[in-house]
C-alpha positions as CSV (number, residue, x, y, z in Angstrom):
1,X,-12.4,-3.6,0.0
2,X,-11.3,-7.0,-0.1
3,X,-8.0,-8.0,0.1
4,X,-6.7,-8.4,-3.3
5,X,-4.8,-11.8,-2.6
6,X,-4.5,-13.1,-6.1
7,X,-0.7,-12.5,-6.5
8,X,2.1,-13.0,-4.2
9,X,3.1,-9.4,-3.0
10,X,6.3,-8.2,-1.2
11,X,7.4,-4.7,-0.4
12,X,11.1,-3.7,0.2
13,X,11.3,-0.5,2.1
14,X,12.5,1.4,4.9
15,X,11.1,3.3,7.6
16,X,10.6,7.2,7.5
17,X,11.3,6.9,4.1
18,X,8.7,8.7,1.7
19,X,9.0,6.4,-1.1
20,X,8.5,3.8,0.7
21,X,5.2,5.2,2.2
22,X,4.0,6.3,-1.3
23,X,4.1,2.8,-2.5
24,X,2.4,1.4,0.3
25,X,-0.1,3.8,0.3
26,X,-0.8,2.7,-3.5
27,X,-1.3,-1.0,-2.2
28,X,-3.5,-0.4,0.6
29,X,-5.6,2.0,-1.4
30,X,-6.1,-0.6,-4.2
31,X,-6.8,-3.3,-1.4
32,X,-3.7,-5.3,-1.8
33,X,-2.5,-7.4,0.8
34,X,1.6,-7.8,1.1
35,X,4.1,-8.3,3.1
36,X,6.7,-6.0,3.9
37,X,10.1,-6.4,4.2
38,X,12.5,-3.7,6.2
39,X,15.8,-2.9,4.6
40,X,18.7,-1.9,6.8
41,X,20.2,1.4,5.3
42,X,23.6,0.6,6.3
43,X,23.4,-3.2,5.6
44,X,20.9,-3.9,2.7
45,X,20.3,-7.6,2.2
46,X,21.9,-9.8,-0.5
47,X,18.0,-9.8,-1.6
48,X,17.6,-6.4,-2.1
49,X,20.8,-6.4,-3.9
50,X,19.7,-9.3,-5.8
51,X,16.3,-7.5,-6.7
52,X,17.7,-4.5,-7.7
53,X,21.2,-4.8,-8.8
54,X,21.3,-1.5,-10.5
55,X,20.4,1.4,-8.0
56,X,20.5,-0.8,-4.8
57,X,17.6,0.7,-3.2
58,X,14.6,0.7,-2.0
59,X,11.7,0.6,-2.4
60,X,11.4,-2.7,-4.2
61,X,8.1,-4.7,-5.3
62,X,8.0,-7.8,-5.7
63,X,4.9,-9.3,-7.4
64,X,5.0,-13.3,-8.6
65,X,8.6,-13.3,-7.9
66,X,9.2,-10.3,-10.1
67,X,10.9,-7.5,-8.8
68,X,10.0,-4.1,-9.9
69,X,12.2,-0.6,-8.7
70,X,11.5,3.4,-8.7
71,X,8.7,4.3,-6.5
72,X,7.0,6.5,-9.6
73,X,7.3,3.2,-12.3
74,X,5.8,0.9,-9.0
75,X,3.3,3.5,-8.7
76,X,2.0,2.7,-12.4
77,X,2.3,-0.9,-12.2
78,X,0.5,-1.3,-9.5
79,X,-2.4,0.5,-11.2
80,X,-1.7,-1.8,-14.4
81,X,-2.1,-4.8,-12.4
82,X,-4.5,-3.9,-9.7
83,X,-7.3,-2.0,-11.9
84,X,-9.7,-1.3,-9.5
85,X,-10.3,1.5,-8.3
86,X,-8.2,3.1,-10.8
87,X,-5.3,5.7,-10.1
88,X,-5.3,6.7,-13.5
89,X,-8.1,8.1,-15.8
90,X,-9.1,5.9,-19.1
91,X,-8.6,9.0,-21.3
92,X,-5.1,8.8,-22.7
93,X,-4.6,12.7,-22.6
94,X,-5.2,12.8,-19.2
95,X,-3.4,9.5,-18.1
96,X,-0.1,11.7,-20.0
97,X,-0.8,14.5,-18.3
98,X,-1.0,12.7,-14.5
99,X,2.3,10.9,-15.7
100,X,4.3,14.6,-16.7
101,X,3.0,15.6,-13.3
102,X,4.2,12.9,-11.3
103,X,7.4,13.0,-13.2
104,X,7.3,17.2,-12.2
105,X,7.2,16.3,-8.4
106,X,9.7,13.6,-9.0
107,X,12.3,16.2,-10.9
108,X,11.4,19.2,-9.5
109,X,9.6,19.5,-6.4
110,X,11.0,16.6,-4.5
111,X,14.9,18.0,-4.9
112,X,13.8,21.2,-3.7
113,X,12.8,20.0,-0.2
114,X,15.7,18.3,0.4
115,X,17.7,21.6,-0.4
116,X,15.4,24.2,1.8
117,X,16.7,21.8,4.8
118,X,20.1,22.2,3.5
119,X,20.3,26.0,3.5
120,X,20.0,28.9,6.1
121,X,18.8,33.0,5.7
122,X,18.2,34.2,2.1
123,X,19.4,31.2,0.2
124,X,16.7,29.2,2.3
125,X,14.0,32.0,1.7
126,X,14.8,31.4,-2.2
127,X,14.7,27.9,-2.2
128,X,11.4,28.1,-0.3
129,X,9.9,31.0,-3.1
130,X,10.9,28.0,-5.4
131,X,9.2,25.5,-3.8
132,X,6.2,27.6,-3.9
133,X,6.4,28.7,-7.4
134,X,6.7,24.6,-8.1
135,X,3.2,23.9,-6.3
136,X,1.8,27.1,-8.0
137,X,2.3,25.7,-11.6
138,X,1.4,22.1,-10.5
139,X,-1.9,24.1,-9.3
140,X,-2.4,25.6,-12.1
141,X,-1.8,22.9,-14.9
142,X,-4.2,20.5,-12.7
143,X,-7.1,22.8,-12.6
144,X,-6.9,23.4,-16.3
145,X,-6.1,20.1,-17.6
146,X,-7.2,17.7,-14.9
147,X,-9.3,18.8,-12.2
148,X,-13.3,18.1,-12.6
149,X,-14.5,18.3,-8.8
150,X,-13.8,16.8,-5.7
151,X,-12.2,16.2,-2.6
152,X,-8.6,14.7,-4.9
153,X,-7.0,15.8,-7.6
154,X,-8.2,12.7,-9.0
155,X,-12.0,13.8,-8.2
156,X,-14.3,11.9,-5.6
157,X,-11.6,9.5,-5.4
158,X,-7.6,9.2,-4.9
159,X,-5.4,8.7,-7.7
160,X,-2.0,8.6,-8.4
161,X,-1.3,12.1,-8.0
162,X,-3.1,12.2,-5.1
163,X,-0.7,9.2,-3.7
164,X,2.4,11.2,-5.1
165,X,1.5,14.5,-2.8
166,X,-0.8,13.3,-0.5
167,X,2.3,11.0,1.1
168,X,4.6,13.8,0.9
169,X,2.3,16.3,3.2
170,X,3.6,14.7,6.3
171,X,7.2,15.3,4.8
172,X,6.1,18.8,3.8
173,X,5.1,19.8,7.2
174,X,8.1,18.2,8.9
175,X,10.6,20.4,6.6
176,X,8.4,23.8,7.6
177,X,9.1,22.4,11.5
178,X,13.3,21.9,10.7
179,X,13.5,25.1,8.6
180,X,11.0,27.2,9.9
181,X,9.7,28.1,6.9
182,X,6.0,28.5,5.7
183,X,6.0,25.9,2.2
184,X,2.0,25.6,1.6
185,X,-0.2,28.5,1.1
186,X,-4.2,27.6,1.0
187,X,-4.5,31.0,-0.4
188,X,-2.0,30.4,-3.2
189,X,-3.0,26.5,-3.9
190,X,-6.3,25.7,-2.5
191,X,-6.7,22.6,-4.6
192,X,-3.2,20.8,-3.6
193,X,-3.2,22.0,0.1
194,X,-7.1,20.5,0.6
195,X,-6.5,17.4,-1.4
196,X,-3.3,16.8,0.7
197,X,-5.3,17.3,3.9
198,X,-8.3,14.8,2.9
199,X,-5.3,12.0,1.5
200,X,-3.6,12.0,4.7
201,X,-7.5,11.5,6.6
202,X,-8.3,8.3,4.4
203,X,-8.6,5.2,6.4
204,X,-6.3,3.1,4.5
205,X,-3.5,5.7,4.4
206,X,-3.9,7.3,7.9
207,X,-1.4,4.5,10.1
208,X,1.2,5.6,7.3
209,X,0.9,9.1,7.8
210,X,4.0,9.4,10.5
211,X,3.4,12.9,12.0
212,X,6.1,15.6,11.5
213,X,7.0,15.8,15.5
214,X,8.0,11.5,15.0
215,X,10.1,12.9,12.0
216,X,12.0,15.5,14.3
217,X,12.5,12.8,16.8
218,X,13.7,10.2,14.1
219,X,16.1,13.1,12.8
220,X,17.7,13.4,16.2
221,X,18.6,9.8,16.3
222,X,21.3,9.1,13.8
223,X,20.5,5.5,13.5
224,X,17.1,6.3,11.8
225,X,18.1,8.9,8.7
226,X,14.5,10.3,7.5
227,X,14.7,10.0,3.9
228,X,11.8,12.4,2.2
229,X,13.6,13.1,-0.8
230,X,15.2,9.8,-3.0
231,X,14.6,6.3,-3.1
232,X,16.9,5.3,-1.1
């Protein structure tokens, strides 16, 4: 895939940040050439604060000097600007359903991931069960409303939901290792499990998938905060 270099593209992000990784995955799958700017979480640059004065967080995508903030909005903007290959279906109903499930991940799945690592014992087990229930809800809904076969949620090629879930896979494995709980169960959610596994093996994004053991090492380093769960 040739680099799509028609626009000046710059991404402000941080290392070990799931939302930054998500946006990078989308750009690379589109073949978009971009400049990456690493931000310091403890000392955010004046450029970042000017580009995102409301939330003062990464990631921020700048296209031809125009900033877009918030990872879910950035993903949809990327698909609007660079249409090949498409990450959203052509059918308006299915596009709406993809957006619904992406929002579900943001509002339900991601917050409980953060909660799991803060709990112990029965409370942690309850939270892990809640996470599993959310994945089951997604599995059932996607099968009924979107999936038509293929290795990805989007079919033969990865789409927006594959970016959202696939880029989260190593973070899920990281949380499993930290918390000592099993979060993904192939017998219950085979489509989600297999599509995430297929995603992390894609040549375009493979180098962005930080191994869980590296995330574990960064967790022990106070200067390398891991943020799987929110725009930072």
